[in-house]
N, C-alpha and C positions, 0 to 999 in steps of 0.2 A: 338539415341544409337544405337542403331544394327547397325545401317549403319555407322554414327560415327567407330562402330567401327572395323571392318569388314572397312571401309578405310586407318586404321590408323594401325591394325594389317598388310592391304596390302607396306603399301608405311614402315613397318618397314621388311618385310618379302628383303621386293626389297630395303634397304638400305646396311641389313646386304649378299642382297648378291644371297640367295638363290630363286631359281626359282620359281615362283608363279605358273609355272604348277605344281609345284610339291605339293601342295596348296592344289589349286583350278583348277575343272575342268574343261576343257570347258567348261561339261553339270552347275555344278552349282554359273560358271561363269552367263553362261544365263540365267539361271533360278532366281538367288540374282540380276542382273541390270535390267530384263523386270519387273518383283516383285516392284521392288521398286521406278520405270517409272511408275508407276501405284497409286501408291501414294497421297492420295491427303489430306493435303498440302504435298507441295512439302519445306523437311526440312530447312536449310542453312548447317546442320547436314553429308546432305545426298551428295550434294557436294563433300568430302574426297576421301570418292568411286567411288563415280561415275569420279573423276580424275586417280581410280587409277586403275580403267578400265580400261581406255581409253590409258593408256599413256602404256597399258600390251600389248590394241588391235593390239600398234603403234608399239610398241617391235614385236608384232605377237607368244606369248606367247600357245595362246590358238588356235586350228584350228577349225571355223568356220562354218558346210558347211549345205545351207542347211536353217528348220527352224529359227534353229540354228545363222548364222547368217542374218534373215529378222525382227528375235525378240531385239540380239538386237542391229539392225541398224533401232526399230524402237525409243528402248530405248535411243540410244542415241540423235534422233532426239528426240521426246518427253520432256527430257529433259537440250533440251541444249546446249548440253553438244559435245564439242570440233570433228563436222560438219568438219571444214573446212582439219583434219590431221584423227580422228580417222576413222567417217565416213566412207571416203576415204578404208581405212585400211580395210574396213568387206566389203565394195561391190567390191572395186577391184577385186580382189579372185574371189565371187563369181558370177561376172558378165563377169569373165577372162573362169572358169571352163560350162558359160551359153551356151558361143563358142568355143567352145573346145568342144558340146557338138551336133552329129552333131544330136537327132533325134531331142535334142532343140531349133535348131534350126528349121528346118521345123514345130515347133509348134508357135513359138512364129510370132503373129500379133501385127507389129505396127499402 
């Protein structure tokens, strides 16, 4: 019920034109999304929340760096949510920042 209510409120605030970034910060989104992704069994009601977060990720409502990007990416994969659009929206900026960091390039091995 909690996930469905959060998802419903996210949808309402989007429909009303309010910015989700004013309603939830990146830490709150990361914490809630990751926590719900680990619940078992996964309930259909959670999907509303997952989809609302995915919409926000695609619209870049939150800046996710480092651990936040990793946790949200994991939650997207665990819940199989919008792997073709939301996951790249999170991973591409994170990978871009890594590729721009000389220190990171030196430490990364493939």
